[in-house]
N, C-alpha and C positions, 0 to 999 in steps of 0.2 A: 504494500500500500504506500503510495507516494504522499508525502506530507506537503501541505501548502505552506511554504515558508518564504513568502515574498516580503521584501522590505516595503514598508509603507511610508517611511519618512527617514530623513538623514539626521546626522548629528551636526548641529549648527555651532559655529564658533561663538564664544562668549567673551566679551571684553571685561568681564569681572575678574578680579584677582582670585586666585585659588590658594587657600591656606590649608596646609595639611594638619591633621591631628584631631583628637577627640577633646571636646570641651567638657562634657559631662555624660554620665550614664545613670540609668535607673533600671532596676531589676524587678521582676514579678514572677510568681509561680506560674507555670504554664498550664493552660487548660484548652481542650479542643472546643470549649463552649464560648470562648471570647469572640466578640463581634467587632470588626473593624469596618467602618463605613466611610465612603467617599461621597459627598453630596454632588460633586461634579468632577469629572476627570479621574485621575488615579491617585490623588493625594488624600490620605486619610484625615478626616477632620473630627470624627467621633469614634471613641473607643469605649466598649462596655466590657469590663473585666468581671462582671457579676459581683460576687462577694470578695474577690481578691483586690489587692491594691498594689501599686508600684512603690518601691522604696529607693531613695537616693543611694547611689553606689559610688561614693567618693573615691576617685583615683588620683594618683600623682600626675601632675602635668607632664606631658611628654611620654606617658607610658601606655595610653589607650590606643587601640587599633581595632577596626572592624572591617571584615572582608566577606565577600560572597564570590566564590569561584564556581562558575558554570562548568559542568562536566558532562560529557556524553559517553556512555558506556559502549558496549558491543553493538548496539543498534540505537536508532534514533528515539525509541520509546524508553530507553533507560537513561534519561537525562535528569540531572538534579543540580541544585546549588548547595555547595558546602559553605555554611555560614560559620564564621569564627570571630569571636570577640575576645581580645586580650587586654591586659593591663596590670596595674599594681594598685591594690587598695592602700590607702594612705598610711596605715600603721597597723601594727599588731595590737589588737585590743582584746584583753582577756574577757571583757564583758560581752563580746560578740562571738566568742568561739562557737557557741551553739548555733548561731545564725550562719557562721562560716560553714559548719558541717552540713546544715540544711541546704545551703546553696550547692555544696559539693555533691550531695546525694540526690537532689531532686532535678526536675526539668524546669527550665526557666525561659522567659523571653527577656531580651535586653533592649532597652531604648537607648539610642546613641545620638547625641547632638555633636556635630562636627564644629570645628572652629569657623567654618563658613556659615554656620547657623542652619545647616540642613539637618533634619531629624529623621531617623529611620528606626524601625523595630526589626530585630533579628530573631529567628526561631519561631515565628508565628505558627507554622503548620505542624511541626513535630516537637517543638521545644529544643532547647540546647542543654547539653550536659557538660559538667566540668571534666575536661580532658586532663588538665593538670591544675594543681592547687598547692602552691609551695609557700610555706612560711619562711621568710628570709630576713635575717637580722642584719645583713650586710657585713662586710669585713673591715672596712676602713672608714675613717671620718669622711663624711660626705656621701657615703653609700646610702642608697634608699633602703629602708626596711619596711616590711609589710608583707602582704600576701600577693604573690604573683599568680595570675590565673589565666586559663584559656578555657573558654566555653565554646563548644562547637556542635554541629549537627547537620545532617543532610535534610534539605527541604526541597519540595517540588517547585518552589517559587523564590524569586529574588526577595530581599528585604522590602518591607513596605515603607513608603515615604509618608511621613507624618507632617501635617500642615505647619506646626510650630511646637516648641517645647511647652507652651501653655496647655496644649492638649494633654501632654504627659503629666504636667504638674497637677492637673485636675484629677489625676488618678491616685495621687499620693495622700 
């Protein structure tokens, strides 16, 4: 069976500066019952997490990164996006060790705001799981200490674009 994979529009040049990096993150427990709604186009402007809420996920500046890698397997029907979100939580906090363990053991979605003020949510379809979770004290003066993390998961779709961080803030 042939797939209809025709381009419908190109990629336009933008005269806007592009700044790399993650400004902030928020995390929520994953559920297949979440509802993401776009009133027009493909940008999400309403999110319903049911009884769940999102939590601020403070990271050290310069440590956050979020990617979605499109992959096609042996045939065109086995394509997916590998979502990955990495960073370092700002400090080791003994009062949060239980929460750290919950993040490590459960499936989550992660909201990411880039330094360009673009907002995305990763892991919507299947959730993300902690691939690595490392407590790091650092070895020298000036070393960062905290929790290095990598959350990842295969998804059938690319991350969703959110209208603005205020949509996420309303979930906290």
